[in-house]
C-alpha positions in Angstrom: 0.0 0.0 0.0 1.3 3.5 -0.9 1.1 6.1 1.9 0.9 9.8 1.0 1.5 12.3 3.8 -0.4 15.6 4.1 1.7 18.6 5.2 0.6 22.2 5.9 0.3 24.9 8.4 -2.2 24.9 11.3 -5.8 25.1 10.0 -4.7 24.9 6.3 -7.3 22.4 5.5 -5.3 19.2 5.7 -8.1 17.1 7.0 -10.5 18.5 4.4 -8.0 17.5 1.7 -7.6 14.1 3.2 -11.4 13.6 3.1 -11.4 14.6 -0.6 -8.8 11.9 -1.3 -11.0 9.5 0.7 -13.9 10.3 -1.7 -11.6 9.2 -4.6 -10.9 5.9 -2.9 -8.0 6.4 -0.6 -7.9 5.2 3.0 -7.2 7.8 5.6 -4.7 7.2 8.4 -5.9 9.8 11.0 -3.1 10.7 13.5 -5.5 13.0 15.3 -8.0 10.2 15.9 -5.1 8.0 17.0 -4.0 10.8 19.4 -7.5 10.8 20.9 -7.2 7.0 21.5 -3.7 7.4 23.0 -4.9 9.9 25.5 -7.5 7.4 26.7 -4.9 4.7 27.4 -4.7 4.0 31.2 -0.9 4.4 31.4 -1.1 7.7 29.4 -3.8 9.0 31.7 -1.8 8.0 34.8 1.3 9.7 33.6 -0.6 12.8 32.7 -2.3 12.9 36.1 1.1 12.5 37.8 2.6 15.3 35.7 -0.3 17.9 35.5 -2.8 16.8 38.2 -6.5 17.6 37.8 -5.7 20.6 35.6 -5.5 18.4 32.5 -8.7 16.5 33.2 -12.4 17.2 32.6 -15.4 16.5 34.9 -15.7 13.0 33.4 -12.2 12.1 34.8 -10.7 11.8 31.3 -8.0 13.9 29.8 -9.6 17.1 28.4 -7.9 18.0 25.1 -8.7 21.7 25.5 -7.2 21.9 29.0 -4.2 19.8 28.0 -3.7 22.1 24.9 -3.5 25.1 27.2 -0.8 23.4 29.3 1.4 22.2 26.4 0.9 25.2 24.1 1.1 27.9 26.8 3.9 30.3 27.2 7.2 28.6 27.8 5.5 25.2 27.6 8.0 23.5 25.3 9.2 21.0 28.0 5.5 20.1 28.7 4.8 19.6 25.0 7.9 17.4 24.6 6.8 15.3 27.6 3.4 14.8 26.1 4.9 13.9 22.7 7.3 11.3 24.3 4.3 9.8 26.1 1.9 9.7 23.1 3.9 9.5 19.9 5.0 5.9 20.3 1.4 4.9 20.9 0.1 7.0 17.9 2.8 5.4 15.7 1.7 1.9 16.8 -2.0 2.7 16.1 -1.2 4.2 12.7 0.8 1.1 11.7 -2.1 -1.1 12.8 -4.5 1.0 10.8 -2.2 0.8 7.7 -1.9 -3.0 8.1 -5.7 -3.4 8.3 -6.2 -1.2 5.2 -3.6 -3.1 3.2 -5.2 -6.4 4.2 -8.6 -5.1 3.0 -7.1 -4.2 -0.4 -6.6 -0.5 0.0 -3.9 0.6 -2.5 -3.4 4.2 -1.4 -3.7 5.7 2.1 -3.5 9.4 3.1 -1.6 10.1 6.4 -3.2 13.1 8.0 -0.9 14.1 10.9 -0.3 17.6 12.2 3.3 16.7 13.2 4.1 14.5 10.3 7.8 15.5 10.0 8.4 16.3 13.6 7.2 12.9 14.8 9.1 11.0 12.1 5.9 9.8 10.4 7.1 11.2 7.1 9.3 8.1 6.9 6.2 6.0 6.4 5.2 8.0 3.3 6.1 7.4 -0.3 5.2 11.0 -1.2 4.0 14.1 0.6 1.5 16.8 -0.4 1.7 20.4 1.0 -1.7 22.1 1.6 -1.1 25.8 1.1 -3.4 28.4 2.6 -2.7 32.1 3.5 -2.0 32.9 7.2 -5.1 35.1 7.5 -7.4 32.4 6.2 -5.8 29.8 8.6 -6.2 32.2 11.5 -9.9 32.7 10.7 -10.4 29.0 10.7 -8.6 28.5 14.0 -10.6 31.3 15.6 -13.8 29.5 14.3 -12.6 26.4 16.2 -12.6 28.4 19.4 -8.8 29.0 19.6 -7.3 32.4 20.5 -4.7 34.1 18.3 -2.1 33.2 21.0 -3.1 29.5 20.8 -2.9 29.6 17.0 0.6 31.2 17.1 1.8 28.7 19.8 0.6 25.7 17.8 2.2 27.1 14.6 5.5 27.7 16.5 5.5 24.2 17.8 5.6 22.8 14.2 8.2 22.6 11.5 8.4 25.8 9.4 6.1 26.2 6.5 9.1 26.7 4.2 10.6 23.3 5.3 7.2 21.6 4.8 6.9 23.1 1.3 10.5 22.0 0.5 9.7 18.4 1.6 6.6 18.1 -0.5 6.3 16.3 -3.8 3.2 18.3 -4.7 1.5 21.5 -3.5 -2.3 21.9 -3.3 -3.4 25.6 -3.1 -6.3 25.6 -0.7 -6.9 29.4 -0.8 -9.6 29.4 -3.4 -12.9 27.6 -4.0 -13.6 24.1 -3.0 -13.9 23.2 -6.7 -10.4 24.6 -7.4 -8.9 22.6 -4.5 -10.8 19.5 -5.6 -9.5 19.8 -9.2 -5.9 19.9 -7.9 -6.5 16.8 -5.7 -8.0 14.9 -8.6 -5.0 15.8 -10.8 -2.6 14.5 -8.1 -4.7 11.4 -7.6 -4.7 10.7 -11.3 -0.8 10.8 -11.2 -0.9 8.2 -8.4 -3.1 5.6 -10.1 -1.7 5.8 -13.6 
């Protein structure tokens, strides 16, 4: 099975692009979903409780992603973010590999890896090719604010990732997601056609 990684800035539309590929027949390896699963693992919850106490947990007793995000993307929180990544990335990698094996066994020929930290976590090594989803900073900020983030949270998440320039340089193709949905979809279809020739 061929794995294609999706790169892009925060709120660039990576997941929307991945879903367009899914409509064309690709499987989607969703690192964000795997991250949700990792945060529910008992040993991850126990380590998070020991490190951050009740501050990272919701009323249901489970890790609250919003609260956790404020801890690991707050000011001078790099050490906390690194701790979280060391705790969760091995589990996310294992879950992604399991998803890939299941898809391949089911006959999926192409899978899209949608992962915010594709390069930073080393998941780019799983990919045959990568696609950079390009979108202007202003548009991305608007999308982030619509998700309920603050400008500061957007900036902190952006700063925690590899630079956009490096992501662009690593990409085998660029999809401009600054225009209409139809324009983006046409670019996706063109890239897809190059994969299945």
